[in-house]
N, C-alpha and C positions, 0 to 999 in steps of 0.2 A: 445496521452493522455496528458491532461493539466499538470498533476503533473510531468510527465517525462520531459517535456520541461523546467519547472521551475527548477527542480533539476539539469538538465544537464547544464543549463545556469550558475549555481553556482558551477559547478564541484563537485556535491554531489552525483552523481550516476554513476555506471559503469554497465557493463554487469553482473557482479557478484551479483548485487542487484536485478536481475530479479525475483528471487523466492520470496523474501520478498515483493517486490512491487506487484507481482501477488497475494500474500496472502492478502495484504491490499485491493486490488481491489475486490477480491472475498468476503472478509468480508464486504466491503462497499455495494456490490450488495445484499448480504443476509440481511444486516441491513436495507437497503432502502426498500426491498420487505416486510420485517417484519413490518416496520413502516406503510406502506400502509395498511397492513392487520389489524394492531392495530387501525388505524384511521377508517377503514371500520367497524370492529366488536367490537372495544372497548378493554380496558385492562382486563375486566372481561367478561367471556363468560359462557354459561350454559353447565354444564357437561352432559354426556349421561343420568345420573340419575336425571337431572333437577336442581342440586345445582349449585350455582355460583362458578366459579373457575378462577384462573388467566389464561389469554390467553397463549397458548404455544408460540405464536409469541413474547410475551414479553420476555421470557427466551432467545429466539433466538436473538432478538434485543440487549438485554443486553450483551450476550456473544460476539457478533460480535463487539459491541461498545468497550468492553474491549480489544479485539484483535486489533482493529483499533488504539486505543490509545497507546498500547504498540509499535506497528510498527510505528505509527506517531512520537513517541518520538525518535525513531532510525533515522528517516529521517529528523527530525527538523521541523515537521509540527505544533508543538505547540509553543507558545511564550517562555515557559521555556526551551524547548529543543533547540530552535533557539539561545537562549542566550549563550548556551554552545558550539555552533559550530563555528569553525574558518574558514571563507571563504577567500580564497586569493583574492586580488584586481583583477578586470577584466583585467587590463593590464598585469597581471603576469600570464604567461602560465605555465602549469604543466611541471615539469622537463622532464617527458617522456610521450608522448601522443601517445599511440598505439591503433590501431583499431583491430577489429576481423580479418580483411584481413591480418594483419601483422602476424597472427598466423596460417594461413592456410598452410597446407603442400602441397607441389607441387614438381614437378620434378626439381632437381638441374640444374642450368644453365650449358650448355656445355654437357648435356647428362649424362649417367652414370648409 
């Protein structure tokens, strides 16, 4: 994913962020789908009784946009949130750089 690569390059994402990032991606997918439907049918549609009403896709798009903006500010996707994030210089490695492999349980060496 494009976002993950950028966040990883800046040391702004870990495996612990997977749920929040998945939520952002899900919200983006629903928002994009809703926007396609709004462009296809319009923001106002005809109700079953024939009266004009707001498209249900508009409420979905608005809700997903709210969710995306909240998560975006957590990850520094907006200009304002980026200004609050302190990123270490690229030549400065994290103090402790562990991967998921470091946590896998296995047989202790020497048997036992």
